[in-house]
N, C-alpha and C positions, 0 to 999 in steps of 0.2 A: 201861699203868700211868702214873701221873702223878708226876713228880719235881720239878715246879716248886715252888720254895720249900724244897727239901730241902737245898740247899747242895752237892749232889753235882756233881762236875765232873772232867773229865780233866785231870790236872796234868802228866802225862808220857806221851810216845809213843815207841815203839821198834820196830825191825824187824830181821830177820836174813834174808839171802839166801845160799843155799848157794854154795860156791866155783865150781861148774861152771855156766857160762852157755852155753846151747845156742842157736844162731842158726838161724832159718828163712829168712833173707833171701836165701840163695843156692840155695834149693831143698834138699830133704832126701828121703832114701829110707827108707821104713818098710815092713817086711814084703814086700819085693820090689817095692814101688811107689814110683816117684819122683814127688815133688810139685815141679813147677816153681816158681820164685820167685813168679810171678803167682798160682798156685793157693794157695800158702802165704799170700800177702798177703791173699787174700779172707777167710781165717779171722780176720784181725785181730791175730795174734800174731807179732811179729817176733823175739822171743827169750823164753826162760824159763829158770829155774834147776832143776837136778836135784841132789838131795842124795846125797852119798857115803854109804858104809856107816857111817862114824863120825859123820855128821851126822844123828843120831837126832832124834826128836820132842822128847825131853827136852833134848837139847843145843841145838837151834834155839830152843826155848821159853826156855831159860835166857838165851841171848844177847839175845833180843828184850826179855825182862823186865829184864835188867840195863841195857840202853839206856834203857828207859822210866823206871826208877828214877833213873838218873843225870840225865835231863832234868827229873825232878820234884824233884831235890835231896833224895832220900830214900835211906835205908839199908834193906837187907833186914829188919833186926830191928825196923823200924817198921811192917811189913806185918801186917795182921790176917787177911787172906783171900787165898789164891791159887786162882784158877779157871783150869783148863786146858781149852780147847775143842779137840777133835780127833776126826776120824772115820776117817782113813785107816789108823791103826795101833792100833785098839782091841784090847784084850786082856781076858781074863776078870778076873784079879787078879794082882798089885796094880795099882791105878790109877797113872797116870803123874804126876798133879798133885803128890802128895807128894814124888816124886823131884825134880820141878822146884823145889819149895820148899826141899828139902834142899840141892840144888846151889847155890841162891841164898844159903843161910844164913838163910832166913826161918823160924827154928826155932819161933817161937811162933804161926805162921800156921796156920789151918785150911786144908788144901789138898785139892782133889778135882777130878774130871773132869766135864765135860758133853759132850754130843754135839750133836744137832740138825743133823747134816750141815753144809751150807754156811751155815746160820743160827747156827752155834755161837758166833760172837762176840757176836751179839745176845743169845743165850741166856745167855752168860757174864756180860755186862754187866748184864742184867736181874736175874740171880740175885745177883750181887755187890751191886748197888744195894739189893735187897730186904734182904739180910743187914746191910748197913751201916745202913740205915734202922731196922731192927728192934732192933739191938744198940747202945744208947747209948754203950758203952765202945769200940766199934770205930770207927776213923777212916779206914782206907784198905785198898784191895784192889788186887791186880795181876790183871788179866784178860789171859791170853795165849792166842792162837789159833795153832796150828801144824799144818800138814798136809803130808804127802809125797804130793801128789796125782798126781805122775807115775807112781807105782807102782800106781795104780788105773786107768790107761789100758789098755784091752784091746789086746794086741799086734796091730799091723797096721792100727789104726784111726787116724782123724784126732785122736783124743784125745791121741795122743803128740805132736802138734804144738801142743796147746793147754794141757795140764795142767802146772803147775809146782809147785815146792816153796818154802815160806817160813814164817816165823813173824812175827807182829805182836803187840804188847802195849800196854796202857794202864795207867796208874796212875789209879784212881778214888778220889777223896778226898772226905770230908765236911767242909765248912767253912761260913763265913757266906754267906748268900745275897747275891749282888752283881749279879744280873741276867744272869748267864751260867751255863753248865753244862748238865747233862743235864735235858731237859724232859719228854719223853714216850718211852715204849717200848711195843712190842706184839710178841707172838709167838703165832701160832695154828697149828693143824694140821688136816689133812683126810686121815684114814686111807684114804678111798676112792680117793685119788690117790697112794697110797704108791709104787706101781710105775711112776710116770711116769719116774722115774730110780732105779735100784737097783744094788747091787753084791753080790748074794747069793753069787756065786762068786768075789768079790774084784775083778772087773773091772766098771767102770762101764758100764751098759747103759741108755741113754736111749730112751724111746719117741717116736714122731713127734709126739705132742701136747705134748711138753715145752715147746717154745718158746711156744706159745699160753698154756699154763698158767702159765709163769714170768712172762710179760708181764702177764697178768691179775692174778696174785697180787701182783706188785710194785706195780701201780697201786692195788690194794685197800689195801695197806699205806700207800702214800703218802697216799691219800685219808683213811684213818683218822687218821694222825698230823697231817696238816695241818688236818683238821677239829677235832681236839681242841685244837690250838693256836689255832684261829681265824685262820689265815693262809692265803695262797695261794702258788702256785708262785713268783710274782714276788717274794715276801718272802724266798726262799731265796738264800743266796750260792752254795751248791753242792749238787748231788746226787752223792754218792759211794757208789755201790751195790756190792754183791757182783756182779762181772761174770760173766756166763754165756758169751755169745758176741755177735757183732755183730748178729745178728737180734734177740736179746732187747733189746739196747741201743737199737736203732732203734725197736722197739715201745714201749718205756718212754718214750723222748723224745717220740715222736709222741702217745702217750696222755696225757701230762702237758702237752703243748704247751710243753715246756721249751726255753728258748733253748739252742742247742748249746754255747755257751761256759760254761754252768753245769753241764754234765755232765762229770764227771772220774773217770777210772780210770787205773790203770797196766797195764791188760790188755795193751796192745800190747807192752810190754817185759818183763812178768812172767808173762803168761798167767793162767789161772784157777788160783788157789792155794787154792781151797776156803774154809774158814772163816777163813783168814788174810787174805783179800783186802781187807776193809775196814780193819783196823788197819794193814796195811803201807802202804796208800795214804795214810791219814791221816798216818802217821809220815813217809813219804817226801815228801809234799807240804808238810808243815810244815817239814821240814828244808830244802827248796828255797825256802821262802818263798812258795809258791803258795797255801797257806791260812794264815790269820793269826788271832791271838787275837781273839775276838769274832765270827768268821764263823759264820753260822747254816747248819748242815749237816743234810741228811736222808740217812740211809743205810738202804737197803732190802736184804733178802736173802731168798732162797728156797732150799729144799733138800729132799732126799729125806725123806719122812716121811708126808705132804707137809707141810713147814713153810714158813711165810712170816711175816716179822717185820721190824722196823726200829727205828731210833733217830732222834730229833730232838733236836739239842743245839747249843750254842755252844761253841767251843773257849775 
């Protein structure tokens, strides 16, 4: 989808990390097997967060959304739409999004859930952008992505060293076009590849072809968005993707011929946090001054479905 000229932009970023930080740096024992520090280091994750029982998806989402609203200088009653992306804690009914809106005090907002597995943030932003563009009276949305990914790691597997919990949020607002903001988005699916990674019994079970598929899909997304914008990799300030693992990262960087210094995730200290991974990185890096207003960013994501999508935007 094309958003150039729409005036849509991210005006606030926020994140929440659970209280418990688990370190892999000194080795860790899982399911009776001890991983030495060097083995854990090969996975690329030095630490990750695990949510306590009281750190529910709606609680984490609320905290991240409040932080994003504060940075945007907005109050909850100014929000028209709340979109919650989540896959780790799906339930039949009721959806969690309305609970997040109620906790925020966004009483007039339409609130609902989306999924799309680890592409949930892309799905949420594209959905919110479509609604804001279609409804002249609506001005802003909160898109929040929250996953408790640690609970979907099959016991005794390396997933317990990689999967973390977090929530990230953005305020998406409609204003005057000023040369920055959301430019292009894309989201596609391929049902024939749905079982490349699945959690039919509650535990994530990836297949051997996952890495090759993730790399190929990420490169396809990048080519699509860069092609629509008529720019090249060299025109980007940052690639901030949904992180899968070190092998996927290496394949994407090589396939794009991307300078290593332009690739940025917080995978090493937060792990793979599912659909929250892109917004928490944006928020954390903006807070640290590593990404700045006007920076041109490409964010790609892949997830079970098989979904693949991304966003091209300036902060």
